[in-house]
C-alpha positions in Angstrom: 73.7 85.0 122.8 73.8 84.4 119.0 76.5 82.4 117.3 77.8 85.7 115.7 78.1 87.3 119.1 79.9 84.2 120.4 82.3 84.5 117.4 82.9 88.1 118.2 83.8 87.1 121.8 85.9 84.4 120.6 87.8 86.9 118.5 88.2 89.3 121.4 89.6 86.3 123.7 92.2 85.4 120.8 93.1 89.1 120.6 93.8 89.1 124.5 96.2 86.0 124.4 100.0 86.4 125.2 100.8 84.9 121.9 98.8 87.4 120.1 100.3 90.3 122.1 103.8 88.9 121.4 103.2 88.6 117.7 101.8 92.3 117.5 105.0 93.4 119.4 107.3 91.6 117.0 105.3 93.1 114.1 105.9 96.6 115.4 109.4 95.8 115.9 109.8 94.9 112.2 108.1 97.9 111.2 110.3 99.9 113.2 113.3 98.5 111.9 114.5 99.6 108.4 116.6 96.7 107.8 114.2 94.1 108.9 111.5 95.8 107.0 113.5 95.9 103.8 114.5 92.1 104.0 110.9 91.2 104.5 109.9 93.3 101.5 112.6 92.0 99.3 111.4 88.4 100.0 107.6 89.3 99.7 108.4 90.9 96.2 110.2 88.1 94.9 107.6 85.6 96.2 104.9 87.6 94.5 106.8 87.7 91.3 107.4 84.0 91.1 103.6 83.6 92.1 102.6 85.7 89.2 105.0 83.8 86.9 103.4 80.4 87.9 99.9 81.8 87.5 100.9 82.9 84.1 102.0 79.3 83.2 105.6 79.6 83.7 107.6 77.0 85.6 110.1 77.9 88.2 113.6 77.0 87.5 116.1 75.7 90.2 117.7 79.2 89.9 114.3 80.7 90.9 113.9 78.5 93.9 117.6 79.0 94.9 117.1 82.8 94.8 113.9 82.5 96.8 115.5 80.2 99.5 118.4 82.8 99.7 116.0 85.8 100.1 114.2 83.7 102.8 117.5 82.9 104.7 118.6 86.4 104.6 115.3 87.4 106.1 115.7 84.9 108.7 119.1 85.8 109.4 117.7 89.2 110.7 117.0 88.5 114.4 113.9 91.0 114.3 112.4 89.1 111.4 113.3 85.7 113.0 111.5 86.7 116.1 108.4 87.8 114.3 108.4 84.5 112.5 108.6 82.7 115.6 105.8 84.7 117.4 103.7 84.1 114.3 104.2 80.3 114.3 103.2 80.4 118.2 100.0 82.3 117.6 99.2 80.1 114.6 99.3 77.2 116.9 96.7 79.0 119.3 94.6 79.4 116.2 95.0 75.7 115.2 94.0 74.8 118.7 90.8 76.9 118.5 89.9 75.6 115.2 90.3 72.0 116.6 87.8 72.8 119.5 85.4 74.2 117.1 85.8 71.1 115.1 85.2 69.2 118.1 82.0 71.1 118.8 80.6 70.4 115.3 81.5 66.6 115.0 81.6 65.7 118.7 85.0 64.1 118.4 88.2 65.5 119.7 90.6 65.5 116.6 93.6 65.4 118.9 92.5 62.3 121.0 91.6 59.9 118.1 95.2 59.1 117.2 94.7 58.6 113.5 95.8 61.9 112.2 92.5 62.5 110.2 91.7 65.8 112.2 88.4 64.5 113.5 87.1 63.7 109.9 86.0 60.3 110.1 83.3 60.4 107.3 
């Protein structure tokens, strides 16, 4: 089996996890809720506009940051959005563990066991 076949199998294995299924269900719940979808869109639009400002060399003011925090808080106050965020974080942890094992396979060092917080990079 080639390394690419193994990568494909790994991807399919990740897609079969409970965390991925829960994240997909939560994402579908957001898509099915006009209120949740709108607060997410509003937050993402604001975030994107601020990113464009920064790329154009403009500094974000305290007012910009306050507005972004308020938009995030509003989005997270929606239970459907909060559930989606939480399930994404759980899925992200699975992906991080997979990446850690890949790193261990490459370096021969378990990044979680050395205790130095280096992520297995002792070079």
